[in-house]
MARDRENTOR-936991 format. One record per residue: residue in three letters; y, z, x of N, C-alpha, C in turn. Coordinates in pm, whole numbers, plus 50000, padded with zeros to 5 digits. Atoms other than C-alpha are relative to their C-alpha. Layout:
REM MARDRENTOR-936991
ALAYZXYZXYZX/...
REM end
This chain:
REM MARDRENTOR-936991
MET498834999850081500025000349999501264999250091/SER498935001249914503434991750132500875012149985/PRO499064989150009505995018050202501204997449914/ARG498885002650102508925022949951501205006750053/ASP498754994649961512555029150003500415010849893/ALA499594988750089514605055449816500034995849849/ARG499985004550145514885033849496498614996949952/GLY501265003450042511125028549490499624985650016/VAL500255013849983511304992549599499154998650129/GLY500945002249883508534980649842500824994450117/THR499415004649879509634976350199498884994650106/GLY501115004749919506254963350330500194985450033/THR499935013949946505434928850467500224990049882/GLY499665008550109505594912750121501384998949971/ALA498444999950019509174923650069500684993250108/LEU499435006549887509924912250418499914983949992/VAL500235014550011508514877550356500924994649885/LEU499115004350106510434875450025501445000350046/ASP498634999449955513574886450197500304988450087/HIS499785011849914513204858350454500084987549916/ALA499905011550091512494833250177501414999349928/LEU498734999750062515594844349990501194997650093/ALA499015003349902517654842850304500064985250030/ARG499985014849981516584806550364500584993449887/TRP499555006150116517304798649998501535001149993/ARG498624997749998520754814350036500684991050091/ARG499425008349898521424794050348500144985449946/THR499965013150060520484761450182500994998049886/ARG499054999750106522574770149873501454999850044/SER498734999649940525574778550090500374988250068/ALA499745012949928525194746950295500254989049895/ARG499695009050109525134726549965501325003249939/GLY498764996150057528084746049837501164996350081/ALA498985004049902530154738550150500204983949990/ASP499915014650013529364701650100500564995549868/GLY499575002850124530424704049746498954995249898/ALA501135003750079526974694549620499405010949911/GLY500544989850079526004728249490501015009849960/GLY499134989650042527444758749333500325010250105/PRO499714988949908528794790049499498775007850023/ASP501184991349971526434813049673500275013349928/HIS499804988550078526144840649425498835011250032/VAL501054991449968523014857549565500335007350134/THR499574992449883524184884949802499135012750029/GLU500794987049980521634913749754498834996350094/ARG501115001249925518834919049999498835000849909/ALA501265000850081515304912949869499465014249970/THR500474986250016514514950149917500885007449900/GLY499114993950086517364959249683500014995049862/ASP499915003550145518624949449342499554985549984/GLY500385013550016517934912449405498544998949971/LEU501465000550019514184918749432499665005149858/GLU500304993750144514234940449108500444989949899/ALA499595010650102516164913048927499074988950000/LEU500905011249995513844886049048498655004249929/ALA501324994950057510774907548945500134999549847/ARG499784999550149512284913148601500054985649939/ARG499985014050045513064876148559498634993449993/LEU501305005849996509614865748657499015006149895/ASP500744993550096508104892248436500324994849859/ASP499555003850137510154881948132499624984549978/GLY500245014450020509934843048177498754994750050/GLY501145003849924507004839848408500344988550093/CYS499755011449912506864815548696499224988749954/ALA500645012050039505724780048660498495000450022/PHE501414999249961502474786148837499205009749903/GLY500694990950088501644816148612499914993949856/ARG500175006350126502434796648292498984989349997/VAL501015010849992500244766948403498655007550003/SER501294993049992497474791048500499605006549859/ALA500274995350132497724808648170499614990249897/ALA500365010550094497634776347978498544994650034/ARG501365004249955494514765548178498905010549952/VAL500944989850041492854798748112499815000849848/GLU500085000650140493654796547744499044988549960/TYR500785012450037492184760947728498545003050026/LEU501334996449963489054773247911499425009749905/THR500424990050107488734802647666499674993049874/ARG500255007350120489014780347371498654989950007/ALA501115008749980486514755147513498625008550001/TYR501144991350000484114783947579499595004649862/GLU500274994750131484454797347228499324988149916/ARG500545011550073483804761747085498504997850044/LEU501305000849951480694759147301499075010949948/GLU500744988850053479484793047196499704998349850/THR500235001450136479894784646833498984988649977/LYS500935011550010477964751746870498565005550037/LEU501314994749960475134769847058499495009549897/ASN500504990750105474954797146790499484992749878/ALA500415008250113474654770246520498624994050032/ILE501275005949960471834753246712498935010049994/LEU500964989249995470054786046774499625005349859/MET500274995150139470334796346405499144988749932/ALA500845010250061468894762046300498534999950055/VAL501354999149932466004765246551499225012149950/THR500684988450054465294800546433499594999349852/GLY500335002450150465494790846067498744991149987/THR501095009850007463064762346126498695007250032/PHE501164992549951460684785046315499445009649896/LEU500344990250110460734811746046499454994549876/SER500485006750126460224787745758498634994250030/THR501385004449965457244772045942499055011550004/LEU500874988349998455844806046010499645005249861/ALA500264996350142456204815545644499084990349933/GLY500895011150054454554782545541498585002950054/LEU501354997449952451604789645770499445013349947/LEU500434987250059451294825645646499634997749859/LEU500425002250133451214813745290498754991949990/TYR501245008749995448654787645374498735008150030/TYR501174992349962446294812245538499735011449900/VAL500244989350099446894839445269499314994149879/ARG500565007050119445984815944986498514996050023/GLY501435002649980442594809745150499824987450084/ALA500165012549922443144776545335498784993049966/SER501185006750051440644758745126500074985450029/HIS500125014949962439694725145271498514996149981/
REM end
C-alpha cells in the first residue's frame, strides 16, 4: 500500500507517475496556449493534491473511456451468456421430458403385461 500525505491522498509510485503525466499534459497545453492553438493552462495543482482528488471524482462520476467500453463489453458478454443458458435449459428440459415420457410409456407397457 502506498504512503499517504496529511490529506489522505496517496504519495506512492502511482501518484508520482500520475504527477509526471499531468506535468507533461500541462506542458503540452501551455505550449499550445503560447502558440494560440489551445486554451489557457488552468491545471496548476499537483497530482498528489486537489488535482488528483478532482480527477478521481471526475473519473468516478463519468468514467473513463476504457472503463465504459469494458463495461459495455462485459454487459454484452453477460447477455450472451444468459441467452446461451436459456437455450441450454430449454434443450435440457426437452430431452428430460422426452426421456420421462418414454420411461412412463415403457412402465405402462410392462405393467399391463406386455402381451405379445
